[in-house]
N, C-alpha and C positions, 0 to 999 in steps of 0.2 A: 808874871806868876806862871808856874808850871801847870800843865793841864791836869784835869781829873780824868783818870783812865777808867772807862766804864766797860765791864764785861758784857757781852751780848751772847746769850745762849743761841746756838744755831738750830733751834727746834721750832716747830710750827706753833707750839703752845704759847710762845712769847710774843707772837706777832701783833696782837691787839695793843700791846703797850708800846712797842717800838715803831709801829707803822707810820704814825703821824708825828713822831718826834722831829721838831724843827731845828736842825743843826744851824740854820742861818740866824737863830736867836743868840748864837754864841760866837765869840772870836775863835778863829781857827786854832789858837793856842790854848783855849780853855777846856775843850772837851774832845776826847778821843775814844771812839768805840773800838773794842777788840773782840771779834767773834771767837767764841770758844764753846766746847762741849762742857757740861757741868763739872766733870772731874778736873779739867784744866782750869776752869774759873775758880773752883775751890782752892786749888793749889796756888794760883796767882794771888788770890786774896790773902791767903795765909803768909805768903812770901812778901807781900807788899808791892808786887809788880802790877797789881790791879787795885784801884782805890775803892770801887763800889760795883755792885751788880747783883743780879738775882742768883745768889748762891743757894746750894741745897740746904734745906733746913737742918740736916744732920751736921753739915759742916759748920753752920752757925753755932749749933750746940757744942761742937767740939772746941771752938775757939771764941765762945761768946764774950769773953772778957776783952777781946780785941776789937769787937764790932758793936755798932748800934744798928737798929732796924729802922728803915724809912717808913713812916706811917702811910697807910692807904695803898700799899703795893704788896702783892704776893702772887703766887700761883697756888690755889687751894681748891678743895672741893668739899661739899657737904653731901657725901654719897659718891656716885660714880665719877671717876676722873676721865675714863675712856681712853687713856693712853699709858696706863701702867697695868700690865696683865701678867698673871701667872698662867702659863699653858701647861696642862698636865694630862698624862695618859689615864689617870684615874681620879676619882673624887678627892677633894682636898682632905677629907677626913681620913683617907687611906694613905696619906703621905707621911705618916708618923716617923718612919725610919727610911724615907726615900732619899734619893740623890737629886738635888736641885741645882741646876746650872743658873748662875747669876750674871746679868749683864755687867760689864766693866765700866759702864757709863754713869752709874749713880750710886751715891752713898745713902741718901734718904730712903729710896725705895727698897734697897737691899735690907736695911735695918728695919724698915716697916714690915717687910715680909717676915723677918726673924721674930719681931714682936707678935705678929699675927699667928705664926706657926707655934712658937714656943709658949706664949702667954695665953693665947685664946684657944689654941687646939692642943696644948700640952704635947706637942710633937718635938722630936729631936732629929731632924733630917741632917744629912751631910750636904754641905754647900761647896760649890766650886765656882769661882769667878773666872769668866772667860770672855773673849770678844763676842760682841752681839751678832752672832750668826745663828739664826733660828734652827736651821737644819742640823748644823753641827752640834748645837746645844742639846737638841732632842735626841740626837744619835748616841749621846753619852750619858743622858740623865733621864729621870722619870718625869721631870718637870723643868720648865725654864721661865725665868723672869726677864721680861723686856720692858723698856720704857720708851716714851717719846715716839719718834717717827718709826723706830724699829718695831715697837709694839703695835702701832697703827697698821703698818704693812703686814705684819704677821696676822693680825686680827682680820684683815680683809681677805687673806689667803688661808685662813684657818682650815685645816683638813681633819676635822673631827675631834680635835682635842678639847678637853674641858678647859674653860677660859674663865678666870676669876679676876675681877677688877679690884685692885687693892684699896682704892678709895671707898668702894662700896663695902668691902669686908671690914675696914676700919670703922665706918659709920654704923654698921650692923652691931658691932661689939661695944662701941663707946657712945654713940649718939653725938659725936663731936666733929668739928671741922678737922680735916687733914690738910696741913699746910706743907706743900712740897718744896717751895722755895720762898725765900724772903729777900727783899731788897736791902742788902747789908752795906754798910759803909764803914771803913776803918776809922777808928776813933781819932787818929791824928788829922783826918780830913774834917771831921765834924768840929774839931777845935781850931784847926788852922785855916780852913777855907769855908766858913759857915755861909757867907753871902753867896758865893758861887754854887755851893751845894744846894742852898735854898732855891736858887734859880733853876738848877737841873731837876730838883725834886718837883718843882711846880710844872716844869715842862713835861715830865713823865706823867704827872696827874692829868695835864691837859691832853696828852697823847692817848692815855688810857680812856678818858671820857669820850674823846672824838672817835677812837677806835671801836668802842662799844656802841656808840650812837650811829656810826656809819660802817656797820659791820660788813656790808656787802663789798666794800673795797678791800677789806682784810681777807674776806672769804675768796674773792677773785684771785688775790695774790697767793693764798695758800693752795688753791686749786691748781694754779699755774705751776707752782713749785713742787707740790707733793702729789697731785692727782686727786682722786676721789671726787665726790659730787659736792655741789654747793650746799645741798641740804645737810650732808654729813658735817661739813665745817660749821654750819650755823648751830646745829645741835651741840657739837663739840665745844665751841667757844661760849655759847650761852650756858653750858653746864659747868664751866669753870668760874671760879671767883678770882678776881684780880685785886680785891680789897684786903686790908688788914685792920681788923677791928678787935675789940676786947674779946669777942667770941672766938676769933681766929687765934688770938694769943692764948686763950684757955686751952684750945685743942692742941696747940703746939707745945705748950708746957706739959701737958699730959703725955704727949709723945716722948718728950725728954725724960719724964719720970719713968715711963715704961722702959726706955732704953737704958737708963741708969740701973733700974731694977735687974735687968738682964746682964749688966756689966758691959754694955756696948758704949756707954759714956762713963767717965769717971764720977760725974755728979749730975744731978738734974740741972740743966741750963736755965738761967733766968733770962727772959726776953726784955731787953731795954730798948724802948722806942725813942728815937731821936726827937728832942723837943725842937720843933721848927721855929719857935720864937726865941730860942737861945741866942744870945749875943756873944757867947764865948768865942774867943779867938786865941791864936797862939801867942805866947809871951815873947 
């Protein structure tokens, strides 16, 4: 049987789920990890070169008929996410017709910002997507959106800009969870390799549980790879949610409804969660 190819986002926020994943539980031909940034992973999933992984929520919404969501796994926040920031020369209320530079590494956050600006602040700024270089972005725009480790680095070295956490802004206006990434799997895998997929899913749940229970090990690795203090990483990781519940689903589907309302999606995506008890297999 060919392996299931799993995308692995090369961001610090994913570490608690992957850190204790036991590859030795699988035959070498069963599982293959492929490190990628979110945009690469999104593309690989759409093309079928990646079978499953933590894809951006917006990408799931764009191709939701091709995927199912694995239960119990996401990257979400109820309020501050602490790694998705809008940096601005002036208050957000004054960005009505501003120029905003957008990172080229994310679809979910870019469209979340558009929802926040256009739906919640009735603004109509001009957007320009560009490589995630904070100095160059701020040299050409009134504000800049960064995500992940780029956002963390810029926040540590922030030189007097207004700084807005998109997770916090979403919560202030909706009271809902913001789901930034879901663990999606292509439907042909849920149908063709359900037993292997079930084993992989269980291992991810085990790794997540152990990663959150033994957070010091994850924190030490993050500190080694990315810098900052142990206290920062503890606050960061405990502030994120790696679950996917009905409340997460509710927040995600409202995000899709907002995106469709603004014409960012063709239609509001429906979130279908894989039934782990299913015995369906390929004919």
